[in-house]
C-alpha positions as CSV (number, residue, x, y, z in Angstrom):
1,M,-6.3,-36.0,10.7
2,H,-3.3,-36.7,8.7
3,E,-2.7,-34.3,5.4
4,I,-4.4,-35.3,2.0
5,S,-2.0,-34.1,-0.4
6,G,-3.1,-36.0,-3.7
7,W,-5.1,-34.9,-6.1
8,K,-6.2,-38.1,-7.9
9,G,-8.8,-38.9,-5.3
10,L,-10.1,-36.0,-4.5
11,L,-10.2,-34.1,-7.9
12,R,-12.9,-36.0,-9.2
13,P,-15.6,-35.3,-6.2
14,L,-14.7,-31.9,-6.0
15,L,-15.0,-31.2,-9.5
16,A,-18.3,-33.1,-9.4
17,K,-19.5,-30.8,-6.6
18,E,-18.1,-27.6,-8.5
19,F,-19.7,-28.9,-11.8
20,K,-23.3,-29.2,-9.9
21,E,-23.3,-26.5,-7.8
22,L,-22.6,-24.1,-11.2
23,V,-25.0,-25.6,-13.1
24,R,-28.1,-25.4,-10.3
25,D,-27.3,-21.8,-9.6
26,P,-29.7,-19.4,-12.2
27,R,-27.1,-17.0,-11.4
28,I,-24.1,-18.9,-13.6
29,W,-26.2,-20.0,-16.3
30,I,-29.0,-17.3,-17.1
31,P,-26.1,-15.0,-18.9
32,F,-24.8,-17.5,-21.2
33,V,-28.3,-18.5,-22.4
34,I,-28.8,-14.6,-22.9
35,S,-25.6,-14.5,-24.8
36,A,-26.6,-17.1,-27.0
37,L,-30.0,-15.5,-27.8
38,M,-28.1,-12.0,-28.1
39,M,-26.7,-12.4,-31.6
40,P,-29.7,-13.4,-33.5
41,L,-32.3,-11.0,-31.6
42,M,-29.3,-8.6,-32.5
43,G,-30.3,-9.6,-36.0
44,L,-33.9,-9.1,-35.5
45,V,-32.7,-5.5,-34.0
46,I,-31.0,-4.9,-37.1
47,A,-32.7,-6.4,-40.1
48,G,-35.5,-4.9,-39.2
49,P,-34.6,-1.4,-40.0
50,L,-32.5,-2.6,-42.6
51,G,-35.2,-4.3,-44.5
52,E,-37.3,-1.4,-44.1
53,A,-35.3,1.2,-45.6
54,A,-34.7,-1.2,-48.3
55,K,-38.4,-0.8,-49.1
56,E,-38.7,2.5,-48.2
57,A,-35.8,3.4,-51.1
58,Q,-37.8,1.3,-53.7
59,A,-41.4,2.9,-52.7
60,P,-42.5,5.3,-55.4
61,V,-40.9,8.9,-55.8
62,T,-42.9,11.9,-56.0
63,A,-40.4,14.8,-57.5
64,G,-41.6,18.4,-58.6
65,I,-39.3,19.8,-61.6
66,A,-39.6,23.8,-62.1
67,L,-38.8,25.2,-65.3
68,L,-37.4,28.5,-65.1
69,D,-35.6,28.0,-68.2
70,K,-38.2,28.3,-71.2
71,S,-36.2,27.0,-73.8
72,S,-37.1,23.9,-75.9
73,V,-34.5,21.7,-75.1
74,S,-35.6,21.9,-71.2
75,E,-39.2,21.2,-72.3
76,R,-37.6,17.8,-73.7
77,I,-35.5,17.1,-71.0
78,V,-39.0,17.1,-68.8
79,E,-40.4,15.2,-71.4
80,Y,-37.6,12.9,-71.1
81,A,-37.5,12.6,-67.5
82,T,-41.2,12.1,-67.1
83,S,-41.3,9.4,-69.2
84,L,-38.3,7.5,-68.0
85,G,-39.4,8.1,-64.2
86,A,-42.9,6.6,-64.9
87,A,-41.1,3.5,-65.5
88,R,-39.3,3.3,-62.6
89,G,-41.6,4.5,-59.9
90,V,-40.6,8.3,-60.0
91,E,-43.2,10.9,-60.7
92,F,-42.6,14.1,-62.1
93,K,-45.1,17.3,-61.2
94,R,-44.7,20.4,-63.0
95,V,-44.5,23.5,-60.1
96,E,-43.9,27.1,-60.6
97,V,-41.5,28.3,-58.4
98,E,-38.4,30.7,-58.3
99,R,-36.8,30.5,-54.8
100,A,-35.7,27.8,-52.6
101,E,-38.1,29.0,-50.0
102,E,-40.9,29.0,-52.5
103,A,-39.9,25.4,-53.2
104,V,-39.9,24.1,-49.8
105,R,-43.5,25.5,-48.7
106,V,-44.8,23.6,-52.2
107,A,-43.1,20.7,-51.4
108,L,-45.3,20.2,-48.2
109,E,-48.2,20.9,-49.4
110,L,-47.7,19.0,-52.2
111,K,-46.1,15.9,-50.4
112,L,-43.1,16.1,-52.6
113,D,-39.9,14.2,-51.8
114,V,-37.8,16.4,-53.8
115,I,-38.1,19.7,-56.1
116,V,-35.4,20.4,-59.1
117,L,-35.0,24.1,-60.0
118,L,-34.2,23.9,-63.5
119,P,-32.0,27.7,-64.0
120,R,-32.3,29.7,-66.6
121,G,-29.5,29.1,-69.5
122,F,-30.1,25.6,-68.5
123,G,-31.1,24.8,-72.3
124,K,-28.6,26.7,-73.4
125,S,-25.7,24.9,-71.8
126,L,-26.8,21.8,-73.0
127,E,-26.7,23.2,-76.3
128,E,-23.1,24.2,-76.3
129,K,-22.4,20.7,-74.3
130,R,-21.8,22.5,-71.3
131,R,-22.4,20.8,-67.7
132,P,-25.9,22.8,-66.6
133,N,-26.4,23.6,-63.3
134,V,-29.4,22.5,-61.3
135,T,-31.3,23.4,-57.6
136,V,-32.1,20.4,-56.1
137,I,-34.0,20.3,-52.6
138,S,-34.9,17.2,-50.8
139,V,-37.1,16.8,-48.1
140,V,-36.0,14.4,-45.3
141,E,-39.2,13.3,-43.1
142,S,-37.1,11.1,-40.9
143,L,-33.4,10.0,-39.9
144,G,-32.0,6.9,-39.4
145,F,-29.0,4.4,-39.6
146,F,-30.2,3.2,-42.5
147,S,-31.8,5.9,-44.3
148,F,-31.6,6.2,-48.0
149,P,-31.9,9.7,-49.9
150,R,-35.1,9.1,-52.0
151,S,-34.3,12.3,-53.9
152,R,-31.0,10.2,-55.3
153,R,-33.6,8.2,-57.6
154,A,-34.8,11.4,-58.6
155,M,-31.9,12.8,-59.8
156,A,-31.3,9.8,-61.6
157,V,-33.9,10.0,-63.8
158,L,-33.3,13.3,-64.7
159,E,-29.4,12.6,-65.1
160,D,-30.6,9.8,-67.8
161,A,-32.8,12.2,-69.3
162,I,-29.9,14.7,-70.0
163,A,-27.7,11.5,-71.3
164,S,-30.6,10.7,-73.6
165,Y,-30.5,14.1,-74.8
166,L,-27.1,14.3,-75.4
167,I,-26.5,11.2,-77.5
168,E,-30.1,11.8,-79.4
169,G,-29.0,10.7,-82.9
170,S,-25.7,9.0,-82.3
171,G,-27.1,5.7,-82.7
172,V,-25.8,4.4,-79.1
173,S,-28.4,3.3,-76.7
174,L,-28.2,4.9,-73.0
175,D,-27.6,1.4,-71.8
176,L,-25.0,0.9,-73.5
177,V,-23.2,3.9,-72.8
178,K,-24.0,3.5,-68.7
179,N,-22.9,-0.1,-69.1
180,P,-20.5,-0.2,-71.7
181,I,-19.0,-3.5,-70.8
182,N,-20.0,-7.2,-69.5
183,E,-18.3,-7.4,-66.0
184,A,-17.4,-11.0,-64.3
185,S,-16.1,-10.0,-61.7
186,I,-13.3,-12.2,-59.6
187,T,-11.7,-10.7,-56.6
188,Y,-8.2,-12.0,-55.4
189,I,-7.7,-11.8,-51.9
190,K,-3.6,-11.2,-51.6
191,P,-3.4,-12.3,-48.1
192,K,-5.0,-15.5,-48.5
193,E,-4.4,-16.1,-52.0
194,T,-7.4,-17.1,-52.7
195,L,-9.9,-16.4,-55.9
196,I,-13.5,-15.4,-54.8
197,R,-15.9,-14.6,-57.3
198,G,-18.0,-11.4,-56.8
199,E,-18.1,-7.8,-57.0
200,V,-15.1,-6.8,-55.0
201,E,-17.6,-4.3,-53.1
202,S,-19.9,-7.2,-52.1
203,V,-16.6,-9.2,-50.7
204,I,-15.3,-6.7,-49.2
205,G,-17.9,-5.7,-47.3
206,S,-19.1,-9.5,-46.4
207,L,-15.4,-10.1,-45.4
208,A,-15.3,-7.2,-43.0
209,F,-18.2,-8.3,-41.4
210,S,-17.4,-11.7,-40.8
211,S,-13.7,-10.4,-39.4
212,F,-15.7,-7.9,-37.1
213,M,-18.1,-10.2,-35.7
214,L,-16.3,-13.5,-35.2
215,P,-13.8,-11.8,-32.9
216,L,-16.9,-10.2,-31.2
217,V,-18.0,-13.6,-30.1
218,S,-14.5,-14.3,-28.4
219,M,-14.9,-11.2,-26.6
220,I,-18.3,-12.2,-25.2
221,V,-17.5,-15.4,-24.5
222,A,-14.1,-14.1,-22.8
223,V,-16.0,-11.5,-20.8
224,G,-19.0,-14.4,-19.7
225,V,-16.4,-16.7,-18.5
226,I,-14.7,-14.2,-16.0
227,Q,-18.7,-13.1,-14.8
228,M,-19.2,-16.3,-14.5
229,A,-16.5,-17.6,-12.5
230,A,-16.4,-14.7,-10.3
231,T,-20.1,-14.6,-9.5
232,S,-19.9,-18.8,-8.4
233,T,-17.0,-18.2,-6.2
234,A,-18.4,-15.1,-4.7
235,V,-21.4,-17.4,-3.9
236,E,-19.9,-19.5,-2.0
237,N,-17.9,-17.0,-0.1
238,E,-21.3,-15.4,0.9
239,E,-22.3,-19.2,2.2
240,N,-18.8,-19.7,3.8
241,T,-18.7,-23.0,1.6
242,L,-15.3,-21.9,0.6
243,E,-13.9,-21.1,3.9
244,V,-15.1,-24.4,4.9
245,L,-13.3,-25.9,1.8
246,L,-9.9,-24.2,2.5
247,S,-10.0,-25.3,6.1
248,L,-9.8,-29.0,5.1
249,P,-6.5,-30.9,5.1
250,V,-6.4,-30.4,1.1
251,D,-3.9,-29.2,-1.2
252,R,-4.7,-25.6,-1.9
253,F,-3.8,-26.9,-5.8
254,T,-6.4,-29.3,-5.9
255,I,-9.4,-27.1,-4.9
256,L,-8.2,-24.4,-7.2
257,L,-7.7,-27.2,-10.2
258,A,-11.4,-28.4,-9.3
259,K,-12.8,-25.1,-9.1
260,L,-11.0,-24.5,-12.7
261,L,-11.9,-27.6,-14.6
262,G,-15.9,-27.1,-13.4
263,S,-15.9,-23.4,-14.2
264,F,-13.6,-24.4,-17.4
265,T,-16.4,-27.4,-18.8
266,V,-19.5,-25.0,-17.8
267,A,-17.4,-22.4,-19.4
268,M,-17.4,-24.3,-22.4
269,I,-20.8,-25.5,-22.6
270,G,-21.8,-21.9,-22.4
271,S,-19.5,-20.7,-25.0
272,S,-21.1,-23.2,-26.9
273,L,-24.2,-21.7,-27.0
274,S,-22.9,-18.1,-27.9
275,I,-21.2,-19.8,-30.8
276,L,-24.2,-21.4,-32.1
277,G,-26.1,-17.7,-31.0
278,F,-23.5,-16.6,-33.8
279,I,-23.7,-18.6,-36.3
280,A,-27.9,-18.4,-36.1
281,Y,-26.7,-14.3,-36.9
282,F,-24.5,-15.4,-39.4
283,Y,-27.2,-16.8,-41.4
284,L,-30.0,-15.4,-40.4
285,F,-29.6,-11.8,-40.6
286,P,-28.7,-11.8,-44.4
287,F,-32.5,-13.4,-45.1
288,L,-34.2,-11.2,-42.9
289,A,-32.9,-8.3,-44.1
290,G,-33.9,-9.2,-47.9
291,L,-29.8,-9.0,-48.5
292,G,-27.5,-11.6,-50.3
293,M,-25.5,-14.4,-48.4
294,G,-22.3,-13.2,-49.7
295,T,-19.0,-14.5,-49.0
296,S,-19.2,-17.7,-46.8
297,I,-16.7,-18.3,-43.7
298,Q,-16.7,-21.9,-44.8
299,V,-15.0,-20.5,-47.9
300,L,-12.0,-18.8,-46.2
301,V,-11.3,-20.6,-42.9
302,D,-9.6,-23.8,-43.3
303,W,-9.8,-26.3,-41.0
304,S,-6.1,-26.0,-40.0
305,S,-7.2,-22.4,-38.6
306,L,-10.7,-23.5,-37.1
307,I,-8.4,-26.0,-34.7
308,Y,-6.3,-23.2,-33.8
309,I,-9.2,-20.6,-33.2
310,V,-10.6,-23.6,-30.6
311,A,-7.2,-24.0,-28.9
312,S,-7.0,-20.4,-28.6
313,L,-10.5,-20.2,-27.4
314,L,-9.8,-23.0,-24.7
315,S,-6.8,-21.3,-23.4
316,T,-8.6,-17.9,-22.9
317,V,-11.2,-19.6,-21.6
318,F,-9.0,-21.3,-18.6
319,F,-7.0,-17.8,-18.4
320,T,-10.1,-15.7,-17.8
321,A,-11.7,-18.6,-15.8
322,S,-8.8,-18.1,-13.2
323,I,-9.2,-14.7,-12.9
324,G,-12.5,-15.1,-12.3
325,I,-11.9,-17.6,-9.9
326,V,-9.1,-14.9,-8.1
327,I,-11.8,-11.9,-7.8
328,G,-14.4,-14.2,-6.7
329,A,-12.1,-15.2,-4.1
330,L,-11.2,-11.8,-3.2
331,S,-14.7,-11.0,-3.2
332,S,-17.1,-11.0,0.2
333,D,-20.1,-11.0,-1.8
334,V,-21.7,-11.2,-5.4
335,R,-21.9,-7.6,-5.3
336,I,-18.5,-6.6,-4.9
337,A,-17.5,-9.6,-7.3
338,G,-19.6,-7.6,-9.7
339,T,-18.2,-4.4,-8.7
340,L,-14.9,-5.8,-9.7
341,S,-15.8,-8.1,-12.7
342,G,-17.3,-5.4,-14.7
343,P,-14.2,-2.8,-15.2
344,L,-12.5,-5.6,-16.0
345,A,-14.7,-6.6,-19.0
346,M,-13.5,-3.3,-20.7
347,L,-10.1,-4.6,-20.4
348,V,-11.2,-7.2,-22.5
349,F,-13.2,-5.3,-25.0
350,I,-10.4,-2.0,-25.6
351,P,-8.0,-4.5,-26.8
352,G,-10.4,-6.4,-28.7
353,Y,-12.1,-3.8,-30.2
354,Y,-8.6,-2.1,-31.1
355,V,-7.7,-5.3,-32.7
356,A,-11.2,-5.5,-35.1
357,F,-10.8,-2.1,-36.3
358,T,-7.3,-2.5,-36.8
359,D,-5.2,-3.7,-39.8
360,T,-3.2,-5.9,-38.2
361,L,-1.3,-7.0,-41.1
362,K,0.7,-3.9,-41.1
363,L,1.3,-3.8,-37.2
364,G,4.9,-4.4,-36.6
365,L,6.5,-7.7,-35.4
366,L,6.7,-7.3,-31.9
367,E,3.3,-5.5,-31.5
368,R,1.6,-8.8,-33.6
369,A,3.7,-10.8,-30.9
370,L,2.5,-9.7,-28.5
371,L,-1.2,-9.6,-29.7
372,Y,-1.0,-13.1,-30.6
373,S,0.5,-14.4,-27.0
374,V,-1.4,-12.8,-24.7
375,P,-4.5,-14.6,-24.1
376,L,-7.5,-12.3,-24.3
377,T,-6.1,-11.0,-27.6
378,Q,-5.0,-13.9,-29.1
379,P,-8.7,-15.7,-30.1
380,V,-9.6,-12.0,-31.4
381,I,-6.6,-11.6,-34.0
382,L,-6.8,-15.3,-34.7
383,S,-10.4,-15.4,-35.6
384,K,-10.1,-12.1,-37.8
385,E,-6.5,-13.0,-39.5
386,A,-7.7,-16.7,-40.5
387,I,-10.7,-15.0,-42.1
388,A,-8.8,-12.2,-43.7
389,A,-5.2,-13.6,-44.4
390,R,-3.2,-16.9,-43.8
391,L,-1.8,-17.4,-39.9
392,P,1.8,-17.0,-39.5
393,P,3.5,-20.1,-39.3
394,E,4.3,-19.9,-35.4
395,T,0.9,-19.9,-34.4
396,P,1.4,-22.9,-32.4
397,L,4.2,-21.0,-30.5
398,Y,1.9,-18.4,-29.7
399,I,-0.6,-20.9,-28.5
400,L,2.1,-22.3,-26.3
401,C,3.1,-19.0,-25.3
402,S,-0.8,-18.1,-24.1
403,L,-1.1,-21.6,-22.2
404,S,2.0,-20.7,-20.2
405,L,0.6,-17.7,-19.2
406,S,-2.7,-19.4,-18.5
407,L,-0.8,-21.7,-16.4
408,L,0.9,-18.9,-14.7
409,V,-2.1,-17.1,-13.2
410,V,-3.1,-20.2,-11.8
411,F,0.1,-20.9,-10.1
412,I,-0.6,-17.4,-9.0
413,A,-4.3,-17.9,-8.0
414,S,-3.1,-21.2,-6.0
415,R,-0.7,-19.0,-3.9
416,I,-3.5,-16.5,-3.0
417,F,-5.9,-19.2,-2.2
418,A,-4.9,-19.5,1.8
419,L,-6.8,-18.5,4.5
420,E,-5.1,-15.2,6.1
421,V,-4.6,-14.0,2.2
422,L,-8.2,-13.9,1.4
423,E,-9.4,-12.5,4.5
424,K,-7.0,-9.4,4.8
425,V,-7.9,-8.6,1.0
426,Q,-11.7,-9.2,1.5
427,R,-11.4,-7.0,4.6
428,R,-9.8,-4.0,2.4
429,L,-12.4,-4.6,-0.7
430,S,-15.0,-4.2,2.1
431,R,-13.8,-1.0,3.8
432,I,-13.1,0.3,0.4
433,K,-16.7,0.0,-1.0
434,R,-18.1,1.3,2.3
435,R,-16.3,4.7,1.9
């Protein structure tokens, strides 16, 4: 039998074989489906407690107030607070306590959310235009990530009552003192040279959320492709399909290219599901949590940046598919492939989280160039800076560098695809596993 080295005639049937095997194996496509569902489910999981916390923060508050100071000023403050609190869902009850320990017992008996002690000299301090001392004892029934201290609402009412007393007779309303201007906020994002309407806190929060979640999707896609490619190749090892394939008079690079293109195609389909899941999360989460939409990604990411991100993701998928195929080829079964690919996920998430949490604009030129050039970190920093800043003009060169690294990995993988090399490494890995 003469050796067949041309890839034109054999690549298509090999590619069709790889694609069909990948699609038919539930171990391959189930992780992608889970990944696509994970983001909306994460939104449901987070939005539920957040929405409940928001409702709890608006629930009626019962506050006890102990008037240790018997002055007329203190009495007027309590009357003001009672009147203001009735309109804001805060009910003040007079209690007779002297010490904090006694206040806790009374709060538990009367089911109070907070007790405020107005000490002796409280009224005199106000008469002398000095800041009075108060003791606040808050009752916390449960702890949660989104918990809001209910005592804060009662204290806000008390502070407004004191402010009303201080400005009494001045002809100035409390609302004017608290909000002396009508603010129309516009935020200028300097790195993007973009004006966005809205309060700066809301804009920054929305941008921070987007610039973290979008890189997270890139990391999930990269890890999913590694595990998929490793699992599919390890399955062929278990069934001796890969050994038979490599024994055929077919160029190893053609076999590897067919496996890569098959994994790449399935990975892109699965990755699109993950991206759709992220979009569903981004748009559903604010409504589920009862929040506003905030600043849309569409306002911040232009088409050129989006094209760069997609090109970078394609290069990364090619790179991670190559790594996954090598891992699967070096593993004699799926369990060894899972053992090897698991720790590699940390090699994706650790630098990815570093980029997501770091102000990348303040990094040095060499460090930024490295993050932009490595396939595992490039889509992460690209997607983050596409939202928070303008992509550097040398971005096409970085993508070419990433693609070159991916092709280098493919070349190395083709050298590894030799039966004698695979068998030798597989035996060593099996010995390590038995130990």
